[in-house]
N, C-alpha and C positions, 0 to 999 in steps of 0.2 A: 279876477285877480290872478297874477302869475304865481303859481305854486312853486315850492322849492324844487319839485321834481322837474318841472319845465326848465327851471334855472340850470339844472345840470344836464338834462338831456339835450338842450339846444346849444349849450355853450361848451361844456367840458368834455373832452375826448381823452380818456385815460385807458391805457392798455396793459397795466401791470398791477401786481399785488405785492405786498411785503409782509414780513412776519408780524408786524403790529396788528394786522387784521387776520392772523393765522393763515398765511399764504399756503395755498394748496389744500386747505381744509374748507369744508362747507361752512359759509358764514352764518351766524345766527340771524334769524328774521328780525329780532328785536334786541337791542342792547340793554344793558342793565340800567341805563339812564333814559330808557323809553324811546329811543330813536329807532325808526324802522328802516330796514334795508330797501333801497330803491332799486327796482328791477327795470330792465330795458335800457339802462344807461350804458355808456361806453367806458364807464369808470370801473376800476377794480373793486373799490369799496366806497359806497356813499350811503350814509345813514342820515335820516332827517326826521324831525318832529312832524307827525301827520298834519297836513293842511297848513303848514306854516307859510307865511308870506313875508318876503324880505323888502317889499316896496316902501315900507314906512321909515326906513332907516336912511337918513341923509348924511350922517357923519360916521366916521370909522375911528375906533380906538384901536390902534395897532400895537400889539404887544411884541417886544423884541424877541425873536425866536431863540429857543435853545438849540444848540447845534451839537451833534455827536457823530463821530466817525463810525464806519462799519467795523464790525468785530475783528480784532487782530490786525487792524490796518497798520499801526505803527510797527508791529513785529514784522509784517510782510515787507514793509518799506525798508526796514533796517537789515533785512536779509539780502537785499540787492547790493552788490558790490558798488561802493562809492556813495551809498546813501547813508545819511545820518539824520534822523528825525527825532527831536526831543519833545518832552511834554510841553515845554515852553513854545516850541514851534507849533504844536497842535493847538494850543490855546490862542496863539496869534492868528492862526488860520480861521479858527472858529469865530473869534471876535471880528475879524475882517469880513467874513461871510455874513454874520448877523447885521453888521453895519450896512453892507451892500444891500441886503434884503430890505432893510428899512428905507433906504434911499430909493430903490427901484419901485417898491410898492407905493410909497408916498407920491412919487412923481406920476405914476400911472393913475392912481386914484384921484389926485388933486388936479393935475393938468389936463388929463384926457377925460376923466369922468366927472369932474366938477364936484367931487365929494370933499368934505372937510375932514382932514385927519386931526383929531382933537387929543388933548392931554387930560381931559376930565370926562367923567361919566354924566350922561344926561339921558332923557327919555327916548330920544330918537337916535341913539348911538348903538352901532353894531360893533361888538368886540370881535376882533380877529386875533385868535391865539394860535400861532403857528409853531412848528418845530421842524428843523431839518435833521433827518436821521439817515443813517447808512451813507454818510458822506464818504466818497472814495475819490481822492485826488490821485490820479495815475502817476504823475511826476511832480511832486511838490518842490517848489523853489525855496529852499532853505539855505542859510549861510554856509552850511557844511555839506550840502548835497551836490556832489560833482555830477550826478546823473540828471540834474535839473534841466539840462539842455538836450535831453534825449529826444529822438524822433518818435512821435506817438500819433496814433490815429484818433484818439479821443482824450480830452482833458480829464474825463471821469464821469461820475454820476452822483446823484443825491435824491433823496426822497423827501417830499413835503407832506407833513401831517397838519391838517388845518381844522380848527373848530370855529364856528360862528356862534356867538353867544349874545343873548339879550342882556343889555347893560343894566337894566332895572331888576329883572327877576333872577338873572344869573342862569337862566335856562339855556342848555345847549340846543341850538336850532338845527345845526348841520355839523357833521364831521365827515371829512373826506381825505383821501390819500392819493398821491401820485408820485411815481418815480420817473425821473428824466435822465437821459444819457446824452452826453455831448456828441452831436453829430455835425458840428459847425463846419468841419473841413472834410471833404470826401477823401482826400489823400493825406497820408501821414505828414506832419510838419513838426518843426522843432518846438519844444515846449519851454516856456519860461513863465514868470509870474504874470506878465501881461496876458499871455495866452490863457492861463488859468482863470484870471479875473474876467476876461472877455467872455469865456465860456459860461462862467457862473452868472454873469450879468444877463446873458441871453436866456438861460434857463429860468432864472428868476423873473425876467421880463415876460416870458410866456405865461407863467403862473399868474402874474399880476394882471396881465391883459385878460385872461380867462375870468378872473374874479370880477374885474371891472365890467366886462361885457355882460356877465350874468346879472350883476346889480342893475345895469342899464336896462336889461330885458325886463326885469321885475318892475322897474319904475315906469318904463314906457307902456307896459300893459295897463297899469292903473290910470295913466294919463290918456289912454285911448289912442296912442300913436302906433 
């Protein structure tokens, strides 16, 4: 059987850490919920239930992600001449990113992986509970933002925190984290809402593909492929 350690070693390549896992500090070997740190992976932080196998899950219950900006992001933006970002602007951006996440992940899992994204819990359902944290939009396109057409090298960055949970027992099977930085354009280009959305879609697509490929690996191992 394909273990969860193989799942991440073979599929996920992550090169960063964040404060949620005590960035810069020595990580604990075992979490308070009994997950063990996986060593030898290319992830910053991956914890998993020992010996857990993900091959028996054919359906995914996808929880809409909570989204939060990096600390003091609004203040930093409003200190830039010509920028005005309100709380309503931030809520709009968070809602749009959460909706984009759901769309991208559903498409990847259903169309490319053949998994069923369900609305109800059953025995073969794997719950995916994500959160987007440390969201940093370099040049937000808001109605009052005269700087939204600025030339930038990157649209920004964000961090995904993800838990995989058994739908029947409620046990956490895996939790992992990854930070991604938009590098879609090697040279600075003008920023607008379309650029920001395209960059977010690309980063989310990379995460969705990694998850789908990992689940495929687990399923293929059991089927002898």
